[in-house]
C-alpha positions in Angstrom: 9.2 -19.8 -8.4 7.4 -18.4 -5.3 6.5 -15.0 -6.5 5.4 -13.8 -3.0 9.0 -14.2 -1.9 10.3 -11.8 -4.5 11.5 -8.4 -3.4 9.2 -5.4 -4.0 11.3 -4.2 -6.9 11.1 -7.6 -8.6 7.4 -7.9 -8.1 6.9 -4.4 -9.6 8.8 -5.5 -12.6 6.4 -8.4 -12.9 3.5 -5.9 -12.6 4.9 -3.9 -15.5 5.0 -7.0 -17.7 1.5 -7.9 -16.7 0.3 -4.4 -17.4 1.7 -4.5 -20.9 0.0 -7.9 -21.5 -3.4 -6.6 -20.2 -3.1 -3.4 -22.3 -2.7 -5.6 -25.4 -5.6 -7.9 -24.4 -8.0 -5.3 -23.3 -7.1 -2.9 -26.2 -7.8 -5.7 -28.6 -11.1 -6.5 -26.8 -12.2 -2.9 -27.1 -11.2 -2.6 -30.7 -13.0 -5.6 -32.0 -16.2 -5.0 -30.0 -16.4 -1.2 -30.3 -17.4 -1.3 -26.6 -16.8 1.9 -24.6 -16.9 -0.2 -21.5 -14.0 -2.3 -22.7 -12.1 0.7 -24.1 -12.4 2.4 -20.7 -11.1 -0.8 -19.0 -8.1 -0.8 -21.4 -7.4 2.9 -20.5 -7.1 2.0 -16.9 -4.5 -0.6 -17.8 -2.3 2.2 -19.0 -2.6 3.7 -15.5 -1.5 0.3 -14.2 1.6 0.5 -16.3 2.5 4.1 -15.4 1.9 3.5 -11.7 3.9 0.3 -11.5 6.8 2.0 -13.3 6.7 5.0 -10.9 6.3 2.6 -7.9 9.4 0.7 -9.1 11.4 4.0 -9.2 10.2 5.0 -5.7 10.9 1.5 -4.2 14.4 1.7 -5.6 14.9 5.1 -3.9 13.4 3.8 -0.6 15.9 0.9 -0.6 18.8 3.3 -0.4 20.7 3.3 2.9 20.7 6.3 5.2 23.1 9.1 4.4 24.1 12.5 5.9 21.2 14.3 4.3 18.6 11.5 5.2 19.8 10.0 8.5 16.5 8.1 8.9 16.7 6.6 5.4 14.6 7.1 2.3 11.6 4.8 3.2 8.9 7.5 2.8 9.6 7.5 -1.0 7.0 4.7 -1.2 4.2 7.1 -0.1 4.9 9.3 -3.1 4.3 6.2 -5.3 0.9 5.6 -3.7 -0.1 9.3 -4.0 1.1 9.4 -7.6 -0.9 6.3 -8.5 -4.0 7.8 -6.9 -3.7 11.0 -9.0 -3.1 8.9 -12.2 -6.3 6.9 -11.5 -8.4 10.1 -11.0 -7.0 11.5 -14.3 -7.8 8.3 -16.2 -11.3 8.4 -14.8 -11.9 11.9 -16.0 -10.8 10.9 -19.5 -13.1 7.9 -19.5 -16.1 10.0 -18.4 -15.4 12.5 -21.2 -15.2 9.8 -23.9 -18.2 8.0 -22.5 -20.4 11.1 -22.6 -19.5 11.6 -26.3 -20.5 7.9 -26.9 -23.7 8.4 -24.9 -24.7 11.3 -27.2 -24.0 9.0 -30.2 -24.5 5.3 -29.3 -22.9 2.7 -31.6 -23.6 -1.0 -31.9 -21.3 -3.6 -30.4 -19.5 -6.3 -32.4 -17.8 -9.7 -32.0 -18.7 -9.9 -28.3 -17.4 -13.4 -27.8 -13.8 -12.7 -28.6 -13.9 -9.4 -26.8 -15.3 -10.9 -23.6 -12.9 -13.8 -23.7 -9.9 -11.5 -24.0 -11.2 -9.3 -21.1 -11.7 -12.4 -18.9 -8.1 -13.6 -19.6 -6.6 -10.2 -18.7 -8.6 -10.1 -15.5 -7.3 -13.5 -14.5 -3.7 -12.1 -14.9 -4.5 -9.1 -12.8 -6.3 -11.1 -10.1 -3.4 -13.5 -9.8 -0.9 -10.7 -9.5 -3.0 -8.8 -6.9 -3.1 -11.9 -4.7 0.6 -12.4 -4.9 1.3 -8.7 -4.2 -1.0 -8.5 -1.2 1.0 -11.4 0.4 4.3 -9.8 -0.4 3.1 -6.4 0.9 2.4 -7.9 4.3 5.8 -9.6 4.4 7.7 -6.5 3.3 5.4 -3.9 4.9 5.4 -2.1 1.5 2.7 0.5 0.8 3.8 0.6 -2.8 3.0 -3.1 -3.3 -0.2 -2.8 -1.3 -1.3 0.2 -3.4 -0.6 -1.6 -6.7 -2.4 -4.7 -5.4 -5.5 -2.6 -4.4 -5.5 -1.0 -7.9 -5.3 -4.4 -9.6 -8.2 -5.6 -7.5 -10.2 -2.6 -8.5 -9.3 -3.4 -12.1 -10.6 -6.9 -11.7 -13.9 -5.8 -10.3 -14.2 -3.1 -13.0 -13.6 -5.7 -15.7 -16.2 -8.0 -14.1 -18.8 -5.2 -14.2 -18.0 -4.4 -17.8 -18.5 -8.0 -18.8 -21.8 -8.1 -17.1 -22.9 -4.8 -18.6 -21.9 -5.8 -22.1 -23.9 -9.1 -21.8 -26.9 -6.9 -20.6 -26.4 -4.7 -23.7 -26.5 -7.7 -26.0 -29.6 -9.1 -24.3 -31.6 -5.9 -24.1 -30.3 -4.0 -27.2 -30.0 -0.8 -25.0 -26.9 0.7 -26.6 -26.9 3.6 -24.1 -26.1 1.1 -21.4 -22.5 0.7 -22.6 -21.4 4.3 -22.1 -23.4 4.6 -18.9 -21.5 1.5 -17.7 -18.2 3.2 -18.6 -19.1 6.2 -16.5 -19.9 3.9 -13.6 -16.5 2.3 -14.0 -14.9 5.8 -14.0 -16.7 6.8 -10.8 -15.5 3.7 -9.1 -11.9 4.4 -10.2 -12.2 7.9 -8.7 -13.2 6.4 -5.4 -10.1 4.2 -5.4 -7.9 7.0 -6.5 -9.0 9.3 -3.6 -8.5 6.5 -1.2 -4.9 6.0 -2.3 -4.1 9.8 -2.1 -5.6 9.9 1.4 -3.5 6.9 2.6 -0.4 8.4 1.1 -0.9 11.7 2.9 -1.5 9.9 6.2 1.8 8.0 5.7 3.7 11.2 5.1 2.4 12.7 8.3 4.0 10.0 10.5 1.2 7.6 11.5 1.7 5.5 14.6 2.7 1.8 14.1 -0.1 -0.7 13.5 -2.2 -1.6 16.6 -1.0 -5.2 16.5 2.6 -4.1 16.4 2.1 -1.6 19.3 0.5 -4.4 21.3 3.5 -6.6 20.6 5.9 -3.8 21.7 4.1 -3.3 25.0 3.9 -7.0 25.6 7.7 -7.2 25.1 8.2 -4.3 27.6 6.0 -6.0 30.2 7.9 -9.3 29.7 11.2 -7.6 30.0 10.2 -5.7 33.2 9.1 -8.8 35.0 12.3 -10.6 34.0 14.7 -8.2 35.6 16.8 -10.0 38.3 16.9 -9.2 42.0 13.4 -7.8 41.9 14.5 -4.5 40.6 11.8 -2.1 39.5 11.6 -0.7 36.0 9.1 1.7 34.5 8.5 2.7 30.9 6.6 5.8 29.7 6.4 8.4 27.0 6.1 5.7 24.3 5.9 7.3 20.9 5.9 5.4 17.6 5.8 6.2 14.0 6.2 4.3 10.7 7.9 5.4 7.4 7.5 2.9 4.6 9.0 -0.4 5.6 10.7 1.0 8.7 9.1 1.5 12.2 10.4 3.7 14.9 9.8 3.9 18.7 11.0 6.4 21.3 10.5 5.8 25.1 11.8 6.5 28.5 13.1 3.7 30.8 13.2 4.5 34.5 15.7 2.5 36.5 16.7 2.6 40.2 18.8 5.7 40.9 21.4 3.7 42.8 22.3 1.7 39.7 25.6 2.5 37.9 25.4 3.9 34.4 27.1 0.8 33.1 24.5 -1.5 34.5 21.6 0.7 33.3 23.1 1.0 29.8 23.6 -2.8 29.6 20.0 -3.4 30.5 18.9 -0.8 27.9 21.0 -2.6 25.2 19.2 -5.8 26.1 15.8 -4.2 25.8 16.6 -2.7 22.5 17.6 -6.1 21.1 14.4 -7.7 22.6 12.3 -5.1 20.9 14.0 -5.4 17.5 13.7 -9.2 17.7 10.0 -8.9 18.4 9.4 -6.3 15.7 11.9 -6.8 12.8 12.9 -3.5 11.1 12.2 -1.5 14.3 14.5 1.4 15.2 14.2 2.2 18.9 15.6 5.0 21.0 15.5 4.6 24.8 16.3 7.4 27.2 17.4 6.4 30.6 16.0 8.2 33.7 16.2 7.4 37.4 12.9 6.3 39.1 11.1 9.3 40.5 12.3 11.7 37.8 9.8 12.7 35.2 10.7 14.1 31.8 8.4 16.4 29.9 5.9 14.1 28.2 5.6 14.0 24.4 2.2 14.4 22.7 0.0 11.2 22.9 2.6 9.5 25.1 1.7 6.2 26.8 2.8 4.9 30.1 3.5 1.3 31.1 
């Protein structure tokens, strides 16, 4: 099965299963080694489980069709998933720091490191594989929920790697205080990732413009369409405003046509342009206002002219 071709909801179900597996593996690793670093790593896996579950709920909401109360659809629900995941990550980091400080005040020896490190490495392999698949799927589906979950999994992999290195260092040096200090370092890194997710979620809720590469493709399509008009007719496009909401992208613009044209001819050309733009940018919803050449409409903020 090609996992990258699964829908966001299907991939998030896989993520929930992987989170349960890693909780068992990392929890066992922390229990048998008595390592605060591995225990903190296991606590983050609970965040993986909660965030994947919430992301699945939000992706399900986002997939609902538009209705009378939500004429533009429910696509922004994915941004709530990303913000919720960031808040959960920060909460887990605070809990890890609290427990690590208690362990720092009362260091304890580590046990059965071989088994513990082996289980941690296996769980990291699961997370690394799933993150790779979800990044690919996030680009295909333009899903911030998948991307956020993948970023968190990558953070988890690096966290686990740092814990493994730190535990080996504790074993070689005998410095028991290094284990809780390492856990605090893991928590601070988790806080950084959580703040990043909350920030990206807030930006999505404030209607960011479409990606620069998508905007360039949109403008290239307009240029190509303008030069392909028969009989040397002149067209002009301005007041181009774009936004994105989850998997959907929106564009509003003015198309200026010769004033002598009939409404039927102008509307037919507009329909052709709308189709060309949607073919170039799948998932785009475009609104084009017709104006005669020489007439200027009031410009919208940050409008562009072509």
